[in-house]
LUMDREN-376629 format. One record per residue (C-alpha): x, y, z. Coordinates in steps of 0.5 Angstrom, whole numbers. Layout:
N
+-------+-------+-------+
:     X :     Y :     Z :
+-------+-------+-------+
:     X :     Y :     Z :
...
+-------+-------+-------+
end
This chain:
547
+-------+-------+-------+
:     X :     Y :     Z :
+-------+-------+-------+
:    68 :   111 :   -54 :
:    64 :   110 :   -49 :
:    58 :   109 :   -53 :
:    61 :   105 :   -58 :
:    63 :   100 :   -53 :
:    56 :   100 :   -50 :
:    53 :    99 :   -56 :
:    59 :    93 :   -58 :
:    57 :    90 :   -51 :
:    50 :    90 :   -52 :
:    50 :    87 :   -59 :
:    55 :    82 :   -56 :
:    50 :    80 :   -51 :
:    44 :    80 :   -56 :
:    48 :    75 :   -60 :
:    49 :    70 :   -54 :
:    42 :    70 :   -52 :
:    40 :    68 :   -59 :
:    42 :    61 :   -58 :
:    39 :    56 :   -54 :
:    40 :    54 :   -47 :
:    44 :    48 :   -48 :
:    49 :    52 :   -52 :
:    50 :    57 :   -47 :
:    50 :    52 :   -42 :
:    56 :    49 :   -44 :
:    60 :    55 :   -47 :
:    59 :    57 :   -39 :
:    63 :    50 :   -37 :
:    68 :    51 :   -43 :
:    70 :    57 :   -41 :
:    69 :    56 :   -33 :
:    77 :    58 :   -32 :
:    76 :    64 :   -35 :
:    71 :    68 :   -30 :
:    69 :    73 :   -34 :
:    68 :    70 :   -40 :
:    64 :    65 :   -36 :
:    60 :    70 :   -32 :
:    58 :    73 :   -39 :
:    54 :    67 :   -41 :
:    51 :    66 :   -34 :
:    48 :    73 :   -35 :
:    46 :    71 :   -42 :
:    43 :    65 :   -39 :
:    39 :    70 :   -34 :
:    37 :    75 :   -40 :
:    34 :    70 :   -44 :
:    30 :    66 :   -39 :
:    28 :    74 :   -37 :
:    25 :    75 :   -43 :
:    22 :    69 :   -44 :
:    19 :    69 :   -37 :
:    22 :    63 :   -35 :
:    23 :    63 :   -28 :
:    26 :    56 :   -28 :
:    31 :    57 :   -32 :
:    32 :    64 :   -29 :
:    34 :    60 :   -22 :
:    39 :    57 :   -26 :
:    42 :    62 :   -28 :
:    43 :    65 :   -22 :
:    45 :    59 :   -19 :
:    51 :    59 :   -24 :
:    53 :    66 :   -22 :
:    54 :    63 :   -15 :
:    58 :    58 :   -17 :
:    62 :    62 :   -21 :
:    64 :    66 :   -15 :
:    69 :    60 :   -11 :
:    69 :    65 :    -5 :
:    61 :    67 :    -5 :
:    62 :    74 :    -2 :
:    60 :    78 :    -8 :
:    54 :    73 :   -11 :
:    52 :    71 :    -3 :
:    46 :    75 :    -4 :
:    43 :    71 :   -10 :
:    40 :    66 :    -5 :
:    35 :    70 :    -3 :
:    34 :    72 :   -10 :
:    33 :    65 :   -12 :
:    29 :    63 :    -6 :
:    24 :    68 :    -8 :
:    24 :    66 :   -15 :
:    23 :    59 :   -13 :
:    18 :    59 :    -7 :
:    12 :    57 :   -12 :
:    16 :    52 :   -17 :
:    14 :    44 :   -16 :
:    18 :    39 :   -17 :
:    24 :    43 :   -17 :
:    31 :    43 :   -13 :
:    30 :    49 :   -11 :
:    29 :    54 :    -6 :
:    32 :    47 :    -2 :
:    38 :    47 :    -5 :
:    39 :    55 :    -4 :
:    37 :    54 :     4 :
:    42 :    49 :     4 :
:    48 :    52 :     1 :
:    47 :    59 :     5 :
:    47 :    54 :    12 :
:    53 :    51 :    10 :
:    57 :    57 :     9 :
:    54 :    60 :    15 :
:    56 :    54 :    19 :
:    63 :    55 :    16 :
:    63 :    62 :    19 :
:    60 :    59 :    27 :
:    54 :    63 :    25 :
:    50 :    56 :    28 :
:    43 :    60 :    28 :
:    43 :    62 :    22 :
:    46 :    55 :    19 :
:    41 :    52 :    23 :
:    35 :    56 :    21 :
:    37 :    55 :    13 :
:    37 :    47 :    14 :
:    31 :    47 :    17 :
:    28 :    51 :    11 :
:    32 :    46 :     6 :
:    28 :    41 :    10 :
:    22 :    44 :     9 :
:    23 :    45 :     2 :
:    26 :    39 :     0 :
:    21 :    36 :    -5 :
:    26 :    36 :   -12 :
:    28 :    30 :   -16 :
:    35 :    30 :   -11 :
:    30 :    30 :    -5 :
:    34 :    23 :    -2 :
:    41 :    26 :    -3 :
:    39 :    33 :     0 :
:    36 :    30 :     6 :
:    43 :    26 :     7 :
:    47 :    32 :     6 :
:    42 :    36 :    12 :
:    43 :    30 :    16 :
:    50 :    30 :    15 :
:    51 :    37 :    17 :
:    46 :    37 :    23 :
:    50 :    31 :    26 :
:    56 :    35 :    26 :
:    53 :    41 :    29 :
:    50 :    37 :    35 :
:    57 :    33 :    36 :
:    60 :    40 :    36 :
:    55 :    42 :    42 :
:    55 :    34 :    46 :
:    48 :    32 :    43 :
:    52 :    26 :    42 :
:    47 :    21 :    42 :
:    43 :    25 :    36 :
:    49 :    26 :    33 :
:    50 :    18 :    33 :
:    43 :    17 :    30 :
:    44 :    22 :    24 :
:    51 :    19 :    23 :
:    48 :    12 :    23 :
:    43 :    14 :    18 :
:    48 :    18 :    13 :
:    52 :    11 :    14 :
:    46 :     7 :    12 :
:    45 :    12 :     5 :
:    52 :    11 :     3 :
:    53 :     4 :     3 :
:    46 :     4 :     0 :
:    49 :     9 :    -6 :
:    55 :     5 :    -6 :
:    59 :    12 :    -5 :
:    66 :     7 :    -2 :
:    66 :     6 :   -10 :
:    63 :    12 :   -13 :
:    64 :    17 :    -9 :
:    70 :    15 :    -4 :
:    71 :    22 :    -1 :
:    64 :    23 :     1 :
:    64 :    15 :     4 :
:    70 :    17 :     8 :
:    67 :    23 :    12 :
:    61 :    19 :    14 :
:    65 :    13 :    16 :
:    69 :    18 :    20 :
:    64 :    21 :    23 :
:    60 :    15 :    25 :
:    66 :    13 :    29 :
:    67 :    19 :    32 :
:    60 :    19 :    34 :
:    61 :    13 :    37 :
:    67 :    15 :    41 :
:    63 :    21 :    44 :
:    58 :    16 :    47 :
:    63 :    12 :    50 :
:    61 :     6 :    46 :
:    69 :     4 :    44 :
:    68 :    -3 :    42 :
:    63 :     0 :    36 :
:    68 :     5 :    34 :
:    74 :     1 :    34 :
:    69 :    -4 :    29 :
:    68 :     2 :    24 :
:    75 :     6 :    25 :
:    79 :    -1 :    23 :
:    74 :     0 :    17 :
:    78 :     6 :    15 :
:    84 :     3 :    17 :
:    84 :    -3 :    13 :
:    81 :    -1 :     7 :
:    85 :    -2 :     1 :
:    83 :     5 :    -2 :
:    87 :     8 :     4 :
:    95 :     9 :     4 :
:    99 :    10 :     9 :
:   100 :    17 :     6 :
:    93 :    18 :     4 :
:    89 :    24 :     9 :
:    84 :    18 :     9 :
:    88 :    13 :    13 :
:    91 :    19 :    18 :
:    85 :    21 :    20 :
:    83 :    14 :    22 :
:    89 :    13 :    24 :
:    89 :    19 :    29 :
:    82 :    16 :    31 :
:    85 :    10 :    33 :
:    90 :    13 :    38 :
:    84 :    17 :    41 :
:    80 :    10 :    42 :
:    87 :     7 :    45 :
:    87 :    13 :    50 :
:    80 :    12 :    52 :
:    82 :     4 :    53 :
:    88 :     6 :    57 :
:    94 :     4 :    52 :
:    97 :    10 :    52 :
:   104 :     8 :    49 :
:   100 :     6 :    43 :
:    96 :    12 :    43 :
:   101 :    17 :    43 :
:   105 :    13 :    37 :
:    99 :    13 :    33 :
:    97 :    21 :    34 :
:   104 :    23 :    33 :
:   105 :    19 :    26 :
:    98 :    22 :    24 :
:    99 :    29 :    25 :
:   104 :    32 :    20 :
:    99 :    29 :    15 :
:    94 :    33 :    18 :
:    97 :    39 :    19 :
:    98 :    39 :    12 :
:    92 :    40 :    10 :
:    90 :    44 :    16 :
:    84 :    40 :    18 :
:    82 :    45 :    24 :
:    77 :    40 :    27 :
:    81 :    33 :    27 :
:    88 :    38 :    29 :
:    85 :    41 :    35 :
:    82 :    34 :    37 :
:    89 :    30 :    35 :
:    93 :    36 :    40 :
:    88 :    36 :    46 :
:    88 :    27 :    46 :
:    96 :    28 :    45 :
:    96 :    33 :    51 :
:    92 :    28 :    55 :
:    96 :    21 :    54 :
:   102 :    26 :    56 :
:    98 :    27 :    62 :
:    98 :    20 :    63 :
:   105 :    18 :    61 :
:   107 :    23 :    67 :
:   110 :    28 :    62 :
:   107 :    35 :    64 :
:   111 :    39 :    59 :
:   109 :    36 :    53 :
:   102 :    36 :    56 :
:   102 :    43 :    56 :
:   106 :    44 :    50 :
:   100 :    40 :    45 :
:    95 :    44 :    50 :
:    97 :    50 :    48 :
:    97 :    47 :    41 :
:    90 :    47 :    42 :
:    89 :    54 :    43 :
:    93 :    55 :    37 :
:    89 :    53 :    33 :
:    83 :    57 :    36 :
:    87 :    64 :    35 :
:    88 :    61 :    28 :
:    82 :    58 :    25 :
:    77 :    60 :    31 :
:    75 :    53 :    31 :
:    73 :    51 :    39 :
:    68 :    46 :    42 :
:    66 :    45 :    48 :
:    70 :    38 :    49 :
:    76 :    42 :    48 :
:    76 :    47 :    53 :
:    79 :    42 :    58 :
:    85 :    44 :    55 :
:    85 :    51 :    58 :
:    83 :    48 :    65 :
:    90 :    44 :    65 :
:    94 :    50 :    62 :
:    92 :    54 :    68 :
:    92 :    49 :    73 :
:   100 :    47 :    71 :
:   101 :    54 :    71 :
:    99 :    55 :    78 :
:   103 :    48 :    80 :
:   109 :    52 :    78 :
:   107 :    59 :    81 :
:   107 :    63 :    74 :
:   102 :    68 :    76 :
:   103 :    72 :    69 :
:   102 :    65 :    65 :
:    96 :    63 :    69 :
:    92 :    69 :    68 :
:    94 :    70 :    61 :
:    90 :    62 :    60 :
:    85 :    65 :    65 :
:    83 :    70 :    60 :
:    83 :    66 :    54 :
:    79 :    61 :    58 :
:    74 :    67 :    60 :
:    73 :    69 :    53 :
:    73 :    62 :    50 :
:    67 :    61 :    54 :
:    64 :    67 :    52 :
:    65 :    65 :    45 :
:    62 :    58 :    46 :
:    55 :    61 :    50 :
:    54 :    66 :    44 :
:    55 :    60 :    38 :
:    51 :    55 :    42 :
:    46 :    58 :    46 :
:    40 :    58 :    41 :
:    42 :    51 :    40 :
:    40 :    50 :    47 :
:    33 :    50 :    51 :
:    36 :    55 :    56 :
:    40 :    61 :    55 :
:    45 :    62 :    60 :
:    45 :    69 :    63 :
:    51 :    73 :    59 :
:    52 :    78 :    65 :
:    55 :    74 :    70 :
:    62 :    72 :    66 :
:    63 :    80 :    64 :
:    62 :    81 :    71 :
:    67 :    77 :    73 :
:    72 :    80 :    68 :
:    70 :    87 :    70 :
:    73 :    85 :    77 :
:    79 :    81 :    75 :
:    81 :    87 :    71 :
:    79 :    92 :    77 :
:    83 :    88 :    82 :
:    89 :    88 :    77 :
:    89 :    96 :    76 :
:    89 :    96 :    83 :
:    94 :    91 :    84 :
:    99 :    95 :    79 :
:    97 :   102 :    82 :
:    99 :    99 :    89 :
:   107 :   101 :    90 :
:   107 :   100 :    97 :
:   105 :    93 :    97 :
:   111 :    88 :    97 :
:   112 :    83 :    91 :
:   111 :    77 :    95 :
:   103 :    80 :    97 :
:   103 :    82 :    90 :
:   104 :    75 :    88 :
:    99 :    73 :    93 :
:    94 :    77 :    91 :
:    94 :    76 :    84 :
:    94 :    68 :    86 :
:    88 :    69 :    90 :
:    84 :    73 :    85 :
:    86 :    68 :    80 :
:    83 :    63 :    84 :
:    77 :    66 :    86 :
:    75 :    68 :    79 :
:    77 :    61 :    77 :
:    72 :    58 :    82 :
:    67 :    63 :    80 :
:    67 :    61 :    73 :
:    67 :    53 :    75 :
:    61 :    54 :    80 :
:    58 :    59 :    76 :
:    58 :    54 :    69 :
:    57 :    48 :    73 :
:    51 :    50 :    77 :
:    48 :    53 :    70 :
:    49 :    46 :    66 :
:    46 :    42 :    72 :
:    40 :    47 :    73 :
:    39 :    46 :    65 :
:    40 :    39 :    65 :
:    35 :    38 :    70 :
:    29 :    41 :    66 :
:    31 :    37 :    60 :
:    31 :    30 :    64 :
:    25 :    32 :    67 :
:    21 :    34 :    61 :
:    24 :    29 :    56 :
:    24 :    23 :    60 :
:    28 :    18 :    58 :
:    26 :    11 :    55 :
:    25 :     5 :    59 :
:    30 :     1 :    55 :
:    36 :     7 :    57 :
:    41 :     5 :    51 :
:    41 :     4 :    43 :
:    38 :    -3 :    41 :
:    39 :    -7 :    34 :
:    34 :   -11 :    33 :
:    34 :   -18 :    27 :
:    41 :   -17 :    28 :
:    45 :   -23 :    25 :
:    51 :   -24 :    30 :
:    57 :   -28 :    27 :
:    58 :   -35 :    30 :
:    52 :   -35 :    34 :
:    46 :   -39 :    32 :
:    40 :   -34 :    30 :
:    35 :   -38 :    34 :
:    40 :   -38 :    40 :
:    40 :   -30 :    39 :
:    33 :   -30 :    39 :
:    32 :   -34 :    45 :
:    37 :   -30 :    49 :
:    34 :   -23 :    47 :
:    28 :   -26 :    50 :
:    31 :   -28 :    56 :
:    34 :   -21 :    57 :
:    28 :   -18 :    56 :
:    25 :   -22 :    62 :
:    31 :   -20 :    65 :
:    30 :   -13 :    65 :
:    23 :   -13 :    66 :
:    23 :   -17 :    73 :
:    29 :   -12 :    76 :
:    33 :   -18 :    76 :
:    40 :   -13 :    75 :
:    39 :   -11 :    82 :
:    42 :   -17 :    85 :
:    49 :   -14 :    87 :
:    52 :   -21 :    85 :
:    50 :   -22 :    78 :
:    56 :   -23 :    73 :
:    57 :   -25 :    66 :
:    58 :   -32 :    68 :
:    52 :   -33 :    73 :
:    47 :   -30 :    68 :
:    49 :   -35 :    62 :
:    49 :   -40 :    67 :
:    42 :   -38 :    69 :
:    39 :   -37 :    61 :
:    42 :   -44 :    60 :
:    47 :   -41 :    55 :
:    54 :   -39 :    55 :
:    58 :   -33 :    57 :
:    60 :   -32 :    50 :
:    54 :   -32 :    46 :
:    51 :   -28 :    51 :
:    56 :   -23 :    51 :
:    56 :   -23 :    43 :
:    49 :   -21 :    44 :
:    49 :   -15 :    49 :
:    55 :   -12 :    45 :
:    51 :   -13 :    38 :
:    44 :   -11 :    40 :
:    45 :    -7 :    47 :
:    51 :    -3 :    43 :
:    55 :    -5 :    50 :
:    59 :    -9 :    54 :
:    56 :   -13 :    60 :
:    59 :    -9 :    66 :
:    56 :    -2 :    62 :
:    49 :    -6 :    60 :
:    48 :    -8 :    68 :
:    51 :    -1 :    71 :
:    45 :     3 :    66 :
:    40 :    -1 :    68 :
:    41 :     0 :    75 :
:    42 :     7 :    74 :
:    36 :     8 :    69 :
:    32 :     4 :    75 :
:    35 :     9 :    80 :
:    32 :    15 :    76 :
:    26 :    13 :    75 :
:    25 :    11 :    82 :
:    28 :    17 :    85 :
:    22 :    21 :    81 :
:    17 :    16 :    83 :
:    18 :    15 :    90 :
:    19 :    20 :    95 :
:    21 :    15 :   101 :
:    27 :    13 :    97 :
:    29 :    21 :    96 :
:    30 :    21 :   104 :
:    36 :    15 :   104 :
:    43 :    16 :   103 :
:    47 :    16 :    97 :
:    49 :     9 :    99 :
:    43 :     6 :   101 :
:    40 :     8 :    94 :
:    47 :     5 :    91 :
:    45 :    -1 :    95 :
:    38 :    -2 :    93 :
:    39 :    -2 :    86 :
:    45 :    -7 :    86 :
:    51 :    -3 :    86 :
:    57 :    -5 :    91 :
:    58 :     3 :    92 :
:    56 :    10 :    93 :
:    62 :    12 :    89 :
:    61 :     7 :    84 :
:    54 :     9 :    82 :
:    55 :    16 :    83 :
:    60 :    16 :    78 :
:    55 :    12 :    73 :
:    49 :    16 :    75 :
:    53 :    22 :    72 :
:    56 :    19 :    66 :
:    49 :    18 :    63 :
:    45 :    24 :    66 :
:    50 :    28 :    66 :
:    48 :    31 :    73 :
:    50 :    27 :    80 :
:    45 :    24 :    84 :
:    45 :    29 :    90 :
:    44 :    34 :    85 :
:    38 :    31 :    82 :
:    35 :    29 :    89 :
:    35 :    36 :    91 :
:    32 :    39 :    85 :
:    26 :    34 :    85 :
:    25 :    36 :    92 :
:    25 :    43 :    91 :
:    21 :    42 :    85 :
:    16 :    38 :    89 :
+-------+-------+-------+
end
């Protein structure tokens, strides 16, 4: 019976090959729900292309096989086959599409090195008929990667490019799921850059869209993000209401990214509302998402620190140890996932040493039966504190050193914030916008912002305009509030002078702050850290060392 079956199978395959390519493709699509039959047509498509030595159609045939494998486990190796066959093809969408698809699969598995390598190759070979669309998809994926590792300015730039593309392509009407994904990513990118006014503008577009009902997942994504933005502006009661309303829908589809973010900011909101038990409950849900999906990003690690702090305050040693161990593991996972995307690789030995020390001391603690219960608790508490402090100091020192190198090698632009040119501002005449922008350029060039008494009203008066017009121009063109605009100019001025003037580095922090227009050393240090992610005292110390 065996030989008869094989001959019949061969005959069937030969009969399929007699069909033209379009007929085989249509039959494949018709039988898409029947994977076995559909795969026969895919194999026939490939065999026909092989016999006719048609490389382009061979590539398409292999891609059909990949599409039919929904989990991409059995067919993943075919991407490499496609890449090898199509590298010398011209005016085709391959191998760029194959590289991009591989990148997406690696991305979903948190294999970021492999994902980034394939995105780069996809961009390199992106010369086909779908060039613009594939470039958009690559930018969208890269933007998510950048956002995950807090490269927030780069993530915002990519999100803006993606948003521009979906608007030009009218995806709001023709591909609404993609439009809402991009709008959400743009809003979140503005949020992570702390451009809250801009984030609210775009988030409102999603909330008020006629195509998003209160029960839709898109609406609840934007409602959750609205709650997060309200947390940023101190509207904690409203933040709690909106996040809590949105989470049931998000839980149903188990969108791990939004779910973890929602739990995290609900926890932070409850901290500000003085409800620590609820805060800890939500911070634990962040960990639950990680345990179930492996999803974690640097922004969410503070949840573990808050849990440890809570249990320390309540003298719950076992729980404190449990979440200290979890934080160590999370730190290890993040280091391995993101080190390829950073310029400096953190020494992997230090965290394991801390773990080893902790375990050795715990074994010693358990084996020493002569110790009293009180002494044991004290020892564990001291141990946990030492480990926590060591981890914190190690991470902080490593980060600051890395950040200093980035700042020295990548000198910030003269204008330290995103600017939008030729913007038409509602209710402000275009000639007045241009005049205000010209006067702001002079204001910046002459360093008039170092006057500590400058206010929105006083500056508007000097510019012979009203404060409402000036505020709108700064908000739109500089992408900042007036206060943030002035503070960032002052800090950028201090940054550049500290790099250039050795004499200034001998001043106290308070004297430097006053020199640049700040009224207190605390305000200067906080703003400097917020913008450059490094404190001025450490920056000065490293400058003197490098000299």
